[in-house]
C-alpha positions in Angstrom: 108.1 127.6 114.4 109.4 124.3 115.8 112.6 122.6 114.6 110.8 120.0 112.5 108.9 122.6 110.5 112.0 124.7 110.1 114.0 121.7 108.9 111.3 120.8 106.3 111.1 124.4 105.0 114.8 124.5 104.4 115.0 121.4 102.2 117.8 121.2 99.6 119.0 118.4 97.4 122.6 117.5 98.2 124.9 116.2 95.5 128.2 116.2 97.3 128.9 113.7 100.1 131.7 112.7 102.5 133.2 109.3 102.4 131.9 108.6 105.9 129.7 105.6 106.9 126.4 106.1 108.7 126.2 104.4 112.1 123.9 101.4 112.0 121.7 102.8 114.8 121.2 106.1 112.9 120.4 104.4 109.6 118.0 102.0 111.3 116.2 104.9 112.9 115.8 106.7 109.6 114.5 103.5 107.9 112.1 103.0 110.7 110.6 106.4 110.1 109.5 105.1 106.7 108.5 101.7 108.0 106.1 103.3 110.5 104.5 105.6 107.9 100.8 105.3 106.8 99.7 103.2 103.8 96.4 102.8 102.1 94.1 100.2 103.8 97.2 99.2 105.9 98.2 97.3 102.8 101.9 98.2 103.4 102.5 97.8 99.7 106.0 99.4 99.8 109.3 97.8 100.5 112.8 99.3 100.8 116.0 97.8 99.4 119.0 99.4 101.1 122.2 99.2 99.1 125.5 100.0 100.9 127.9 97.9 98.8 130.1 100.4 96.8 130.1 98.3 93.6 126.4 98.0 93.6 126.0 101.8 94.3 128.2 102.4 91.3 126.0 100.3 89.1 122.9 102.2 90.3 124.7 105.5 89.5 125.2 104.3 85.9 121.7 102.9 85.6 120.3 106.3 86.7 122.1 108.0 83.8 125.5 108.8 85.4 124.7 110.4 88.8 128.0 110.2 90.7 126.6 111.2 94.1 124.8 107.8 94.2 128.2 106.1 94.2 129.7 108.7 96.5 127.2 108.6 99.4 127.3 105.5 101.7 123.6 104.5 101.3 121.1 104.3 98.5 117.5 103.3 99.3 115.2 102.1 96.5 111.5 102.4 97.2 109.6 99.5 95.7 105.9 99.3 94.9 105.3 95.8 96.3 102.2 93.9 95.5 104.1 90.6 95.6 104.0 90.8 99.4 100.3 91.7 99.4 99.5 88.9 97.0 100.9 86.4 99.5 98.6 87.8 102.2 95.6 87.8 99.9 96.2 84.2 98.9 96.7 83.2 102.5 93.2 84.5 103.0 91.9 82.3 100.2 91.3 85.0 97.7 92.8 86.2 94.4 94.6 89.5 94.1 93.6 91.7 91.1 94.5 95.2 92.3 97.8 95.1 90.4 95.8 95.0 87.1 94.5 98.5 87.7 95.7 102.1 87.4 94.4 102.5 91.0 96.8 99.8 92.2 99.8 101.5 90.6 98.7 104.8 91.9 98.2 103.5 95.5 101.7 102.0 95.4 103.3 105.2 94.1 101.5 107.4 96.6 102.5 105.1 99.5 106.1 105.0 98.2 106.0 108.8 98.1 104.9 109.0 101.7 107.7 106.7 102.7 110.2 108.7 100.7 109.1 111.9 102.5 109.5 110.2 105.8 113.0 109.0 104.9 114.2 112.4 103.8 112.8 114.2 106.8 114.2 111.6 109.2 117.6 111.6 107.5 117.9 115.4 107.6 116.8 115.4 111.3 119.7 113.0 111.9 122.1 115.5 110.4 122.3 113.8 107.0 121.9 115.1 103.4 119.6 113.6 100.9 118.7 113.7 97.2 115.7 111.8 95.8 116.4 109.9 92.5 113.8 109.2 89.9 116.5 108.3 87.3 116.3 104.6 88.3 113.2 104.5 86.1 115.5 105.2 83.2 116.3 101.5 83.0 113.9 99.7 85.3 114.9 96.3 84.1 118.5 96.8 85.2 117.2 97.8 88.7 114.9 94.8 88.8 117.8 92.5 87.9 120.2 94.2 90.3 117.8 94.1 93.3 116.3 90.7 92.3 112.8 92.0 92.5 110.0 89.5 92.1 106.8 89.9 90.0 104.2 92.4 91.0 107.0 94.8 92.2 108.4 98.0 90.6 111.3 100.2 91.6 109.5 103.6 91.6 112.1 105.9 93.1 115.3 106.1 95.3 117.1 108.3 97.7 120.7 109.0 98.4 121.6 109.4 102.0 124.9 110.5 103.5 126.9 113.2 105.3 127.0 116.4 103.3 130.4 117.5 102.0 129.4 120.7 100.0 125.9 121.9 100.8 123.5 123.0 98.1 121.5 126.2 97.8 117.8 126.4 98.4 116.2 126.7 95.0 113.3 129.2 94.8 109.8 127.8 94.2 106.8 128.9 92.2 104.8 131.5 94.1 103.0 130.0 97.0 99.6 131.0 95.5 100.3 128.6 92.6 100.6 125.7 95.1 98.1 126.5 97.9 94.6 126.9 96.5 91.8 127.8 98.9 88.4 126.4 98.4 88.8 125.7 94.7 91.6 125.6 92.1 92.7 129.1 91.2 93.6 129.0 87.5 93.4 132.6 86.4 96.6 133.9 87.9 98.8 130.9 87.0 100.2 132.4 83.7 101.5 135.5 85.5 102.8 133.5 88.4 104.7 131.3 86.0 106.1 134.3 84.1 107.3 135.8 87.4 108.9 132.5 88.5 110.8 132.1 85.2 112.4 135.5 85.9 113.1 134.6 89.5 114.7 131.3 88.5 116.8 133.0 85.8 118.2 135.4 88.4 118.9 132.4 90.8 120.9 130.6 88.1 123.0 133.8 87.6 123.6 134.2 91.3 125.0 130.7 91.7 127.1 130.8 88.5 125.0 128.5 86.4 124.8 130.1 83.0 123.3 126.9 81.6 120.3 127.0 84.0 116.9 127.4 82.2 113.7 129.1 83.2 111.2 126.8 84.8 109.0 126.7 81.7 111.8 125.8 79.3 113.3 123.3 81.7 109.9 121.6 82.2 109.3 121.6 78.4 112.6 119.7 77.9 111.1 116.8 79.8 107.4 116.9 79.4 107.2 117.3 75.7 108.3 113.6 75.6 107.8 110.6 77.8 111.3 110.8 79.2 111.4 107.3 80.8 109.5 105.3 78.2 110.4 101.9 79.6 108.2 102.3 82.7 104.9 101.1 81.2 106.3 98.1 79.3 108.4 97.0 82.3 105.6 97.5 84.7 103.4 95.2 82.5 106.2 92.7 82.3 106.3 92.7 86.1 102.6 91.8 86.2 100.9 95.2 86.4 98.0 96.0 84.2 96.4 99.4 83.4 93.0 98.4 82.0 90.8 98.8 85.1 
């Protein structure tokens, strides 16, 4: 196994960072890994907003529901679905952009942002840095839009903390591989038993690391997915000019 595959298979989300700046050349190389990633139709409908200012990182930590590692680490990158940029190109070609009025458009932007996020995390870890992806910025998207001065047809879909690790995290066990890798067609029959086994595995993991408050996967997932836990996403996306009727 080569070093890149080994690195990717040892992912852990780091929530403890040193007060140590990232050299500009290192940070630029990490950002370029996302910049050079693929996008649908070469539309490049993703932008990054890099925040290093301590006061602004503290604001983002509060927007995300009180996540202190956002303020602790030296860099926070917001991944922005960006159809403002593409609209300028479409209009320069003498046409009218409508993709932002569709579920397909929002899906394309989210997928491409996810690709960029994956590249950012792999590149950062290859450079000896720790990372943790942050979906909590969608808890209050209007606050992020205001803080980052995002124009219409954009949306802050996710973020990532980047910095030098202070205290490393454990590697959390996953659902059985067979529940993730399906050969030839979706294999539904064994999922209930695989989930039951994983609930037991995760309960043991929480005990091993001294987390008596840790829940089995089923119960933890139910906490979130029995509700729409970031309910402002759809109304704020519409306010930014996105539609979901096509």
